[in-house]
C-alpha positions as CSV (number, residue, x, y, z in Angstrom):
1,M,2.8,-10.9,4.3
2,F,2.2,-8.6,1.4
3,R,1.9,-4.8,1.3
4,I,-0.9,-2.5,0.5
5,A,0.0,1.2,0.3
6,N,3.2,0.4,2.3
7,H,1.2,-1.3,5.1
8,Y,1.9,-5.0,5.8
9,V,-1.1,-7.2,5.5
10,S,-1.3,-10.7,6.7
11,K,-2.0,-13.2,3.8
12,V,-3.7,-15.5,6.3
13,V,-6.2,-12.7,7.4
14,A,-6.7,-11.5,3.8
15,F,-7.5,-15.0,2.7
16,L,-9.9,-15.5,5.6
17,L,-11.6,-12.2,4.8
18,M,-12.1,-13.2,1.1
19,I,-13.5,-16.7,2.1
20,E,-16.0,-15.2,4.6
21,L,-17.0,-12.5,2.1
22,A,-17.9,-15.2,-0.4
23,M,-19.7,-17.3,2.3
24,L,-21.7,-14.3,3.5
25,F,-22.8,-13.7,-0.1
26,V,-23.9,-17.3,-0.4
27,A,-25.7,-17.1,3.0
28,G,-27.6,-14.0,1.7
29,Y,-28.7,-15.8,-1.5
30,L,-29.7,-18.9,0.5
31,G,-31.8,-16.6,2.7
32,V,-33.6,-15.4,-0.3
33,N,-34.3,-18.9,-1.6
34,L,-35.5,-20.2,1.8
35,R,-37.8,-17.2,2.2
36,F,-39.4,-17.7,-1.2
37,L,-39.3,-21.5,-1.2
38,G,-42.2,-22.9,-3.3
39,K,-42.8,-19.5,-4.8
40,P,-42.6,-18.7,-8.5
41,E,-38.9,-18.7,-9.8
42,D,-39.0,-15.0,-10.8
43,M,-39.5,-14.0,-7.1
44,R,-36.1,-15.4,-6.2
45,D,-34.2,-14.5,-9.4
46,F,-30.4,-14.4,-8.9
47,H,-29.9,-11.1,-10.7
48,Q,-32.7,-9.4,-8.7
49,F,-30.9,-10.1,-5.4
50,L,-27.3,-10.0,-6.6
51,W,-26.5,-6.4,-5.4
52,P,-28.7,-6.5,-2.2
53,T,-27.0,-9.7,-1.0
54,A,-23.5,-8.3,-2.0
55,T,-24.3,-5.2,0.0
56,M,-25.2,-7.2,3.0
57,A,-22.0,-9.3,2.8
58,V,-19.8,-6.2,2.6
59,C,-21.6,-4.5,5.5
60,I,-21.2,-7.6,7.7
61,V,-17.4,-7.8,6.9
62,L,-17.1,-4.1,7.9
63,G,-19.0,-4.9,11.1
64,M,-16.7,-7.8,11.8
65,S,-13.7,-5.5,11.1
66,A,-15.0,-2.9,13.5
67,V,-15.0,-5.4,16.4
68,G,-11.5,-6.7,15.7
69,M,-12.2,-10.0,13.9
70,Y,-9.6,-9.3,11.3
71,Q,-7.0,-7.8,13.6
72,R,-3.7,-9.1,14.6
73,N,-3.4,-12.4,16.6
74,I,-7.0,-13.6,15.9
75,E,-8.2,-15.9,18.7
76,Q,-8.9,-19.4,17.5
77,S,-11.8,-20.3,19.7
78,V,-15.6,-20.5,19.1
79,R,-16.3,-18.5,22.3
80,W,-14.1,-15.6,21.1
81,T,-15.8,-15.6,17.7
82,L,-19.3,-15.6,19.2
83,V,-18.5,-12.7,21.6
84,R,-17.3,-10.6,18.6
85,L,-19.8,-11.8,16.0
86,I,-23.0,-10.9,17.8
87,P,-22.1,-7.1,18.1
88,S,-20.6,-7.1,14.6
89,L,-24.0,-8.0,13.1
90,G,-25.6,-5.2,15.1
91,I,-23.0,-2.8,13.8
92,A,-23.5,-4.1,10.2
93,L,-27.2,-3.3,10.4
94,V,-26.5,0.4,10.7
95,P,-24.9,1.0,7.2
96,M,-27.3,-1.7,5.8
97,L,-30.4,0.2,6.8
98,V,-28.9,3.5,5.6
99,I,-28.1,2.0,2.2
100,F,-31.6,0.4,1.9
101,Y,-33.2,3.8,2.7
102,V,-31.0,5.8,0.3
103,V,-31.0,3.1,-2.5
104,P,-34.5,1.3,-2.4
105,A,-33.4,-1.0,-5.2
106,L,-31.0,-2.7,-2.7
107,Y,-33.7,-3.3,-0.1
108,L,-34.0,-6.7,1.5
109,E,-37.3,-7.3,3.3
110,R,-37.0,-8.0,7.1
111,S,-37.8,-11.8,6.9
112,V,-35.1,-12.3,4.2
113,L,-32.6,-10.3,6.2
114,A,-33.3,-12.1,9.4
115,I,-32.8,-15.6,7.7
116,A,-29.7,-14.3,6.0
117,L,-28.2,-13.0,9.2
118,V,-28.7,-16.3,11.0
119,L,-27.1,-18.2,8.0
120,S,-24.3,-15.6,8.0
121,A,-23.5,-16.3,11.7
122,V,-23.5,-20.1,11.1
123,S,-21.3,-19.8,8.0
124,V,-18.7,-17.6,9.9
125,L,-18.5,-20.0,12.8
126,L,-18.1,-22.9,10.4
127,V,-15.5,-21.2,8.2
128,R,-13.4,-20.1,11.2
129,T,-13.6,-23.5,12.8
130,I,-12.2,-25.2,9.7
131,F,-9.9,-22.3,8.8
132,F,-8.0,-22.2,12.1
133,H,-7.7,-26.0,12.2
134,V,-5.9,-25.8,8.8
135,V,-3.8,-22.8,10.0
136,K,-2.3,-24.9,12.9
137,S,-0.9,-27.3,10.3
138,R,2.8,-27.5,10.2
139,L,2.7,-27.0,6.5
140,L,2.0,-23.3,7.1
141,V,4.9,-22.8,9.5
142,S,7.9,-20.9,8.1
143,P,11.5,-22.0,9.4
144,I,13.5,-18.9,10.3
145,L,17.2,-18.4,11.0
146,F,18.8,-15.4,12.8
147,L,22.2,-13.9,12.2
148,G,23.4,-12.5,15.6
149,S,23.2,-13.5,19.2
150,S,22.6,-10.3,21.2
151,D,19.5,-9.0,23.0
152,L,18.2,-7.8,19.6
153,V,17.9,-11.4,18.4
154,R,16.2,-12.4,21.6
155,D,13.6,-9.6,21.0
156,C,13.1,-10.8,17.4
157,I,12.6,-14.4,18.6
158,E,10.1,-13.3,21.2
159,T,8.2,-11.2,18.6
160,S,8.1,-14.1,16.2
161,R,6.7,-16.4,18.9
162,Q,3.9,-13.9,19.8
163,N,2.2,-14.7,16.4
164,L,1.1,-11.0,16.1
165,R,0.2,-11.3,12.4
166,N,-1.3,-14.9,12.5
167,H,1.7,-16.3,10.9
168,K,3.7,-19.0,12.7
169,Y,7.5,-19.4,12.6
170,S,9.7,-22.3,13.5
171,I,12.9,-20.9,15.1
172,V,15.8,-22.8,13.5
173,G,18.3,-21.0,15.8
174,A,20.9,-18.2,15.6
175,I,24.4,-17.9,14.3
176,A,26.8,-16.0,16.6
177,V,29.0,-13.3,15.0
178,A,32.4,-12.1,16.0
179,G,32.7,-9.4,18.6
180,E,29.1,-9.7,19.9
181,E,28.3,-11.0,23.3
182,S,25.8,-13.9,23.2
183,T,22.7,-13.6,25.4
184,I,20.7,-16.5,23.9
185,T,21.0,-20.2,24.2
186,K,19.8,-21.6,20.9
187,L,23.0,-21.1,18.9
188,L,23.8,-23.1,15.8
189,E,27.1,-24.4,14.6
190,P,27.5,-23.1,11.1
191,A,27.5,-25.7,8.4
192,G,29.9,-23.8,6.0
193,T,28.5,-20.6,4.5
194,L,25.2,-19.0,5.5
195,L,23.6,-20.5,2.4
196,E,24.8,-24.0,3.3
197,T,23.6,-23.6,6.9
198,A,20.2,-22.3,5.7
199,R,19.7,-25.2,3.4
200,K,20.9,-27.7,6.1
201,Y,18.2,-26.5,8.5
202,K,15.7,-25.8,5.7
203,A,15.5,-22.1,6.8
204,E,13.3,-20.0,4.4
205,E,14.4,-16.7,5.8
206,I,17.4,-15.2,7.5
207,V,16.9,-12.2,9.8
208,V,20.0,-10.1,10.3
209,A,20.0,-8.8,13.9
210,V,23.6,-7.8,14.2
211,Q,24.1,-4.8,16.5
212,N,27.7,-4.1,15.7
213,R,28.1,-4.2,11.9
214,R,31.8,-3.3,11.8
215,G,34.7,-5.7,11.1
216,G,32.9,-7.9,8.6
217,A,30.3,-9.2,11.1
218,L,27.5,-8.6,8.6
219,R,28.9,-11.1,6.0
220,I,27.4,-9.1,3.1
221,Q,28.7,-11.5,0.3
222,E,27.2,-14.6,2.0
223,L,23.9,-12.8,2.6
224,L,23.8,-11.7,-1.1
225,E,24.4,-15.3,-2.1
226,C,21.5,-16.4,0.1
227,K,19.2,-13.8,-1.5
228,M,20.2,-14.8,-5.0
229,K,19.5,-18.4,-4.3
230,G,15.9,-17.8,-3.0
231,V,16.4,-17.5,0.8
232,R,14.7,-14.3,2.0
233,V,17.1,-11.9,3.9
234,T,15.5,-9.3,6.2
235,D,17.2,-6.9,8.7
236,A,15.9,-6.6,12.3
237,A,14.2,-3.2,11.7
238,G,12.3,-4.5,8.7
239,F,11.4,-7.7,10.7
240,F,9.8,-5.6,13.5
241,E,8.1,-3.4,11.0
242,R,6.5,-6.4,9.3
243,E,5.6,-8.5,12.3
244,A,4.8,-6.0,15.0
245,C,3.9,-3.0,12.8
246,Q,6.2,-0.8,14.6
247,I,9.7,0.7,14.1
248,R,11.9,-0.4,17.0
249,L,14.3,2.2,18.1
250,D,16.9,-0.3,19.3
251,S,17.2,-1.9,15.8
252,L,17.1,1.4,13.8
253,H,19.9,2.9,11.9
254,P,19.4,6.5,10.6
255,S,20.4,5.3,7.1
256,W,17.4,2.9,7.2
257,L,15.1,5.8,7.6
258,V,16.8,8.0,5.0
259,F,17.0,5.4,2.2
260,G,13.9,3.3,3.1
261,N,10.7,3.6,1.2
262,G,7.6,5.4,2.6
263,F,7.4,8.9,4.3
264,D,5.0,10.1,1.6
265,Q,4.6,13.8,2.0
266,S,3.6,14.5,-1.6
267,I,1.0,17.1,-2.6
268,I,-1.3,14.3,-3.8
269,R,-1.1,12.6,-0.4
270,T,-1.6,15.9,1.5
271,F,-4.7,16.7,-0.6
272,M,-6.2,13.2,-0.2
273,K,-5.6,13.3,3.6
274,R,-7.2,16.8,3.9
275,S,-10.2,15.7,1.8
276,F,-10.6,12.6,4.0
277,D,-10.4,14.7,7.1
278,L,-13.0,17.1,6.0
279,F,-15.3,14.4,4.7
280,C,-15.2,12.4,8.0
281,S,-15.6,15.5,10.2
282,L,-18.6,16.8,8.2
283,I,-20.2,13.4,8.3
284,M,-19.5,12.7,12.0
285,L,-20.4,16.0,13.5
286,P,-24.1,15.8,12.8
287,L,-24.2,12.1,13.7
288,L,-22.4,12.6,17.0
289,S,-24.0,15.9,18.0
290,P,-26.6,14.2,20.3
291,V,-23.7,12.4,22.1
292,M,-21.8,15.6,22.4
293,L,-24.9,17.5,23.7
294,G,-25.5,14.8,26.3
295,A,-21.8,14.9,27.4
296,A,-22.0,18.7,27.8
297,I,-25.1,18.6,29.9
298,C,-23.7,15.8,32.2
299,I,-20.4,17.8,32.7
300,W,-22.3,20.9,33.7
301,L,-24.7,19.0,36.0
302,E,-21.9,17.2,37.9
303,D,-20.0,20.2,39.3
304,R,-21.3,23.3,37.3
305,G,-17.8,23.9,35.9
306,P,-16.6,24.7,32.4
307,I,-17.7,22.2,29.8
308,L,-14.8,22.5,27.3
309,Y,-11.1,22.4,28.1
310,R,-8.5,24.1,26.0
311,Q,-4.9,23.1,26.3
312,E,-1.7,23.9,24.3
313,R,-0.4,21.0,22.2
314,V,2.4,20.6,19.6
315,G,1.4,19.9,16.1
316,K,3.0,19.5,12.6
317,N,6.4,21.2,12.3
318,N,6.5,21.7,16.1
319,E,3.9,24.5,15.8
320,S,1.7,24.9,18.9
321,F,-2.2,25.1,18.8
322,M,-5.0,24.9,21.3
323,V,-6.7,21.5,21.4
324,L,-10.4,21.2,22.4
325,K,-11.7,18.5,24.8
326,F,-14.6,18.0,27.0
327,R,-13.4,18.6,30.5
328,S,-12.9,15.2,32.2
329,M,-11.1,16.3,35.3
330,R,-11.7,18.5,38.3
331,V,-11.3,22.3,37.7
332,D,-8.3,22.4,40.0
333,A,-6.6,19.3,38.4
334,E,-3.3,21.1,38.0
335,K,-3.5,23.6,40.8
336,A,0.3,23.1,41.4
337,G,0.9,24.8,38.1
338,K,3.2,22.0,36.7
339,P,2.0,19.6,33.9
340,Q,1.3,16.1,35.1
341,W,0.8,12.7,33.5
342,A,-2.9,11.6,33.2
343,Q,-3.0,8.2,34.9
344,A,-5.3,5.3,33.8
345,D,-7.1,5.6,37.2
346,D,-6.3,9.2,37.9
347,P,-8.1,10.5,41.1
348,R,-8.5,13.9,39.5
349,I,-10.9,12.4,36.8
350,T,-14.6,13.1,37.6
351,R,-17.3,10.4,37.4
352,V,-18.6,11.8,34.1
353,G,-15.1,12.1,32.9
354,N,-14.3,8.5,33.6
355,V,-17.1,7.4,31.4
356,M,-16.1,9.8,28.6
357,R,-12.5,8.7,28.7
358,K,-13.5,5.0,28.5
359,Y,-15.5,5.6,25.3
360,R,-13.2,8.5,24.0
361,I,-16.1,10.9,24.1
362,D,-13.9,13.6,25.6
363,E,-12.0,13.8,22.3
364,L,-15.0,14.5,20.1
365,P,-14.7,18.4,20.2
366,Q,-11.4,17.9,18.4
367,L,-13.5,17.4,15.3
368,F,-13.5,21.2,15.2
369,N,-9.6,21.2,15.4
370,V,-9.7,18.9,12.3
371,L,-12.0,21.3,10.5
372,R,-9.7,24.2,11.3
373,G,-6.7,22.3,10.0
374,D,-4.8,22.1,13.3
375,M,-5.3,18.3,13.4
376,S,-6.0,15.3,11.2
377,F,-8.4,12.6,11.8
378,V,-5.7,10.0,12.1
379,G,-2.1,10.7,13.2
380,P,0.2,10.7,16.2
381,R,-1.6,12.1,19.3
382,P,-0.5,15.7,20.0
383,E,1.5,16.1,23.2
384,R,2.1,19.1,25.5
385,P,5.1,21.4,24.9
386,Y,6.5,20.6,28.4
387,F,6.7,16.9,27.6
388,V,7.7,17.3,23.9
389,E,10.8,19.4,25.0
390,Q,11.7,16.7,27.5
391,F,11.2,13.7,25.1
392,A,12.9,15.4,22.2
393,N,16.1,15.7,24.3
394,E,15.9,12.2,25.7
395,I,14.4,10.0,22.9
396,T,16.0,9.5,19.6
397,F,13.9,10.4,16.6
398,Y,11.1,11.7,18.7
399,N,10.6,14.8,16.6
400,V,10.0,12.7,13.5
401,R,6.4,12.3,14.7
402,H,5.9,16.0,14.1
403,S,6.4,15.7,10.4
404,V,2.7,15.0,10.0
405,K,-0.4,16.5,11.6
406,P,-1.5,15.0,14.9
407,G,-4.7,13.0,15.0
408,I,-7.9,12.4,17.1
409,T,-6.9,8.7,16.9
410,G,-3.7,7.0,15.7
411,W,-1.8,3.8,15.2
412,A,-0.3,3.9,18.7
413,Q,-3.7,4.4,20.2
414,V,-5.2,1.2,18.6
415,R,-2.0,-0.8,19.2
416,Y,-0.9,0.2,22.7
417,K,-2.4,0.7,26.1
418,Y,-3.0,4.1,27.8
419,G,0.4,5.7,28.2
420,A,1.4,7.6,31.3
421,S,5.3,7.5,31.5
422,K,8.4,8.0,29.5
423,D,8.6,4.3,28.8
424,D,5.1,4.4,27.4
425,A,6.1,7.4,25.2
426,V,9.0,5.3,23.8
427,Q,6.7,2.4,23.0
428,K,4.1,4.7,21.4
429,L,6.8,6.5,19.4
430,Q,7.7,3.1,17.7
431,Y,4.1,2.9,16.4
432,D,4.0,6.5,15.5
433,L,7.2,6.1,13.4
434,Y,5.5,3.2,11.6
435,Y,2.6,5.5,10.9
436,V,4.7,8.4,9.7
437,K,6.7,6.0,7.4
438,N,3.7,4.1,6.0
439,N,0.8,6.5,6.2
440,S,-1.8,6.2,3.5
441,L,-5.5,6.5,3.0
442,F,-5.7,2.7,3.3
443,L,-4.0,2.7,6.7
444,D,-6.1,5.7,7.9
445,M,-9.3,3.7,7.2
446,L,-7.9,0.7,9.0
447,I,-7.1,2.8,12.0
448,L,-10.6,4.3,12.1
449,I,-12.1,0.8,12.0
450,D,-9.7,-0.4,14.7
451,T,-10.6,2.6,16.8
452,L,-14.2,1.4,17.1
453,S,-12.8,-2.0,18.2
454,V,-10.7,-0.4,20.9
455,V,-13.7,1.7,22.1
456,L,-15.8,-1.5,22.4
457,F,-13.2,-4.0,23.7
458,G,-10.1,-2.0,24.8
459,A,-6.7,-1.5,23.5
460,G,-4.5,-4.4,22.4
461,T,-7.4,-6.4,21.1
């Protein structure tokens, strides 16, 4: 892993992206040469088609990103790649055509583009077939050792086995500590100090997952020795942040939040985020206005009820505001007068509402909330005051999510399923805390790209 603007990025995925970007450029240039085969050399001059083919390659990579081909836990099958690759090329055509229209010098004629797209598809399939065969090699597997033997270690081991970031680990085992009840079976007999044990089992990293850190259980001097001798030392909270892109509440110590990096609330970050929000909203409102008009007509035709729905939500600094949504439920959805969870298959949802929720169309009026400054484009989803009060009293660190503006979409929305319970609120909070800690313009753009993937293929893809 390496970090870009505090966000953890998989080296495997980054390397794959760079290889495919280069191959797509080559495919574009080959397309030009095949189209003008036998023609005078100046018709297929490299410099003439340098920027058009580069533009095509970048647009295809963006299209592949939008359908989840660079997300966590990339599937290693030809079928999965084909299912995602076909719509990605269609998505890539949209920015390509816009760029070709705005900048005629970058134009690629249709025959060249068609050949280049076919070659691009073949090159992606070829690259991924070879790449994932190499990734399975044991040479790329990292041996990892855990200090501790509680449920926290078990959760760490389970996370490492899920291969969420396309990086495989070999679980060396765990070393029990005094005063901690053991709940795992793969315990190691220490071979002297921690450093000697790590070297014996060839562990490259030690993850400290000790829940009770009193009484010398943490073995600070030995961990320091390991770090000085080249063995990586990571605590459980940092491990979950790196591998699962969430901040696990059961591994979290308040001091870790206080002294850890991130939590950028500077004037520069605030200005950049607000500028990004205004730019995206002003671009998307005219583009999506036909969809919004169609949704409004369908809502009115179904039951002649109100089109928009206004509801009180809690925003930044716990200040309330009225969120705008297209009405997706019956008019009498809360006739009992008490707030209720919206279920995934809620019987109160109308037929039109069901379609709007599936493709997130009901959230589009919140673009006006973004323009007003109540919301951001990306951030934790705003919750109702009734539930906020309940969660703030029952869930540790819940109010930390209110230190930034709520968003139309967010890290929890692209990483977790539809939530409809307190347990779901806890799971989503762990992603929200990751966003609050590591938010940046880079992460905002990644979330927007992932949102399109979620709309097309569902959450957790």
